N, C-alpha and C positions, 0 to 999 in steps of 0.2 A: 771067784771071788775074790782072785787076786786082781782083776782088773777093777771088779767094784769099789774095792777098797782104795785101790790109788785117785781117783776120781777125786773125794773127798779132799784127799792130800793135794791134788792138783790145783785146786777150787783157791785153798787156802794159800796154797805159794802166792798164785795169780792175786789175789788179794793182798796179800803182804808185800809184795813188789810194788801192785798198783800204790798202796798206800804211803810205801817208802817216796814213789817219785813224784807222788801229790805233797809229799811235808813241805818239802822245798820250796814250794809255788806259794803253800797256805803263810809258811813263817816270811815271804817280803811284806803281807801287810805290816807286821809287828817289825823283825831286824831285815831291812833287804843287803844288808854286808855279810850277818850272819846268813840269811840264805844262802848266799852263794858258796860260803866255805860248807853249807851242810849239802847243798847239790853236789859238792864234789863229792864227798865223804860218802854220799849215797850211792853213786856210781860201780864204784866198783861190788857193793854189797849187793843189788840188783844185780850183776853181772855173774856172780858168785852163784846167788841164789837161782838165776834164771836159766845157767848153762849159756854157752856160746855157741850162736853157730857160724855160718860165714856171712860176713858181712856184719855181725852182731856185736865187735869187741873197740872198743872199749864200752859202748854205748848201746847198752836196751836200747829199743824201741820208746817205753815209755820212756826210761830215765832223758834219752836226746833230745826228747820236746820238752822235757819237764825243765832239762839244763838251759833249750833256749829261749825257754820260757821265762828262765830267772834271770838270765842275761838281761835279755830286754826291760824286765818290770823294774830292774836294779839301775838301768843304767838310764833310765828314765826317772828314778827317783833322788838319783845321785849327780854327780859331774861326771864331765868327759872323761875327765884322767881317772877314776875310778872304773869306765867302759876299757881303757887300756889296758889295767893290770889285772882286769877279769880277765878282756881276753887274752892278756901274754901267761899267766897262769892255767887255762885251760888248754893252750899250742903245750905247756911245760907238762900238763899233765898228761896229753894223747903221747907226746912225746916218751914219756916214760913207761907209758901201758905200751907200747907199740914193741919200746926197746926190750925190757925186761919182760915181757909175760907173754906180748903179741907174738912173739917164734913159730909155734905150732899154728899159729893162722895163716890164710896164705891171702886175706884180705883184712884190712878193718875200718873201721867208718870214722876213723880221727881227721882224713882229709876233707870229706863234707862237713864236720863239724866247722873245723876252724875256719870254712868258707862262707857257709850258710849265717853263723856268731858271726864273720868280722863283715859282711854284709848289711845283717843286725843292727851291730852295735853303730854302721859307720852313718845308716841312717836318722838311727835314736842322736846319736853326737850331733849330726848336720842340724835335727832338728833344734839339739838346746842350744846351740849355737845363733839360731835364726830366732831362736825364743827369746836368748838376755840380748840379743842385740834390737829386737823390738822393746825391749824392755827398756834400755837405754836409751832410744831414742824419744818416747813414750815420757823418761823420766827428761829431760833434757827439753823436750821440747814445753813442758809443764814448766820446768825451772825458769825457762826465756820466757815464755808467756807471763810469770810471778812478776821476775824479775822490769819486764817492759810495764806492766801494770802500776809497777811501784815506780819507774823510771818517768813517769809521766804524770803520776801522782805529785813527786818530789818538783817536779818542774811547776807543775802546778800552783804548788804552795810556793812555790820562789815568785811566781810571777807576780800570786795576792801577796807576796810581802813585798814585794817591790811598791808597786801599785799603792799600797796600803801604806806604806813609810814616807813615800811622795805627801798622802794626802792630811798624814798627823804629822809629818815635820814642817807643811805649812802650814798648818791652822796652830803649831804649837809657837814659830817663830810670830804669829800673827798675835798670841796671848803676850811673847815676849817684849813687843816693840809697842802695844799699847800701854803694858804695865807699866816703862819706863817713862811715856811720854804723859802718863795722864796725871802726875801732880805739876808738872809745869801749866795746864788749862785749868786748872784752880788757883785764887789768889791766896795766899796765907794760906795753903793746905796743912793742915794741923800735925804736928809730928806723927800722928797716933796711926794717921793717912799715909803719910811719907813712907812710914815702917811697912804698911800694911803690902802696900805696893811695892815697895821693894824686895819682899817677900815673896810675894808673887812670880815680877820677877826671875827671883833666883830658882824660884822652884824650877817653872817654865824653863832656862834654860837649861838647868841640872835633865828635867827629862830630854828635854830635846837631845841633847849629850847621850844621856844613857839609850835613848832609842835609836840613835846615829850608830850607837856603839853597838848594838846588840843586831835590828835591824840589818846594817849597813852590809852585814859578812854575806848577805846573799846575796848581792850584787858581784854579777861578774865584773871580770876586768874592765871588757869591753864594752859591757853596758854603760850607756848614759840616761841618763833622766830625761823625758821628755819636757820639751819646752812648752809647748801648747798644756793647757789643765788635764784631768782626769778626765772622759768623758761622764757624762750625767743622761738623765733622763732625758732633758733637755734637747738635748743632739737627737734622742732617739730619730725624731725627723729625717736628718739629713743619711744616718744608717739609711733608712728603708727609703730612699730618694736611691740609696747609691745600690742597693739591693734591686730594688724594680729595673734598673741599670742591666743590669745582669740578665733578666728574663723573668724575675718572679714576681707574680702576682700578688701583692703584699699589701691590705690595709690593717689599722691599725684602731681599738678604739679603747678610750679610758672609762672609766667610770669613779665613780666618788670624789672627793673633793681633793684638789691637786693641794699641794704642799710641801714646803722644801723638807726632804728628808737628808738624814747623816750620809755625808760625801761615802762613805763605804758600801753602803748598802744600795746607792744611785747608781756607782761606778759596778756593783757586781752585779744590779738588773740588767744593766746596758750591755755586761758582758757576754749574760745568762741567753739575752735574746738575740744578739750578736753569731753564737755561736748556735742556735738553735735554726735560727735562718741559715748558716751554714751547712748545718747536717741539712737542711729542707732540699738544699742548691745544689748537693752530693748525692742526695739519696734517692729525691725525687725533684728533677728535672724537669719544669715544664711545671711543673704543680701550683697551686695558688696555698697561700698562708694566709692567717692571721694573727695579727700581735695584740692580747688582750693586757691592759695595765689599769687594775685596779688599788686604790687608795681608801683603805679600809684602816678600822680601828684597831690600832695595835701591831699594824705592820703593812706591808706592800706585796700584792696579790700579781704577778706576772705568769700570764699563760698564752704558748707558740702553740698554735696546731695547723698543721696542712693535710691538704687533701693528699689522696692519691695518683703518681705519674699518669701524664694523659693517655700514654702509649711506651710500653718501653721499647717497642720496635724502633720508635721515632729516635731517642733520645735514651740511649743507655746512662743507667746512673754511674758515679767516677765512685769504687770502694776506698771506703778509711779505714781506718785503724780502732775505730771505735772509745775512742780517748777521748772524742766530746764528751760525751754523757758524766766519763769521770772529773772532768774539768769543773763542769755545774755541780756536781752532787759533792764534789771539796768545796766551793764557795760559799752553796747552801751548807753544808754543813759548819763551816767557822761560821756564819753568823750564826746560826743553832739555829737555822731554816727545815722548812719540809721541803720534798720536791718528789714528784710521780713522775714519771715518763714510760710511755709506751706504747702501742699502735692503736689506736683508733676502728669501730668499726666497721666504714667505711674504706680501710686499706691505710689510710692516712697516717701521722705521728703526732701524739701529743707531750708539751712537756709542762708539768705545772707547778708553778713552784709560788712558795709563801715565805717572805722574811722579815723576822720579825721588828719593831722598831720600838723600843722599851719608852716609857709613858713617864717620863723623867724628861727626854728628848723633846717628846711632842707638846708638851706642857710649857717650858720652854719656851719652845717656839711662839706659841700660842700667847701668853706671857708678852714675849718681845713682839 
């Protein structure tokens, strides 16, 4: 009867100690640091409830595994510094247990606990350091890529501003000179006409001065304005001839009624074709390309398409920074145009651009 009556009590004690050992592990889901303190507090309670045999002091088998699990989980969810002070407090608890309460026992498991926990926490800390380093490298690479893209965008805007400065300044100078000379071409001009031309000249000079003041700041100190005029679509044949000399088989097709467009539009179209052909030379050496210029109502269409490289083993493509497309998009954006760029079905690449031209400009040209 005594034996049968002792079994339920032993089962209840085992269940209680098991629950006490599992409680700190579950607490790591809610309060990681609090779970460590709970594990330290549960350890002596489990030892007292279970009694001690040789090798089971101060950590019972269940408490041993529970404390190791808590240390690892808490170290994973916190910082390496937390792992260091948890191990130090565990070592202090083990030392006090051995000195104060471990006298009657000829062996304790403090040594295995400290060695095992040290290795486990070291592995976790190394993982933390490596993971943090990877995050920092990834973040730095992202920042570097963003800064490089932003710098390329600013450089392209600066180039466009310089070119537009030269174009607009030239035309405003012509307006000012013509307005000053116009009254002398008419015999006995009326005062109203002279005042009108004087007003035109004053406004042209003021606009030119303001233009140079605002846009002139984008020029670098060593930048010199080109002696030759900025290129237009009329210079496209010379560009294509130059490209053919480098080995790219390129043909040109023009559709629609050819007419003179604003110089900024023609300059941007020329630069877009130039950059698209440069990309073809760089990424698809030996391929053929086609340039299509379409004069349509309301604007200008530009399409540059190249086929796939004939054999990647014969001529290796030259890697680029990928900033050519960014520059083209910036030009199109500043002119309120539209652009698409992407691979074709046959493995080549296509750049299609539409640059709008205001109806006012077209009407004035037709009238002229």
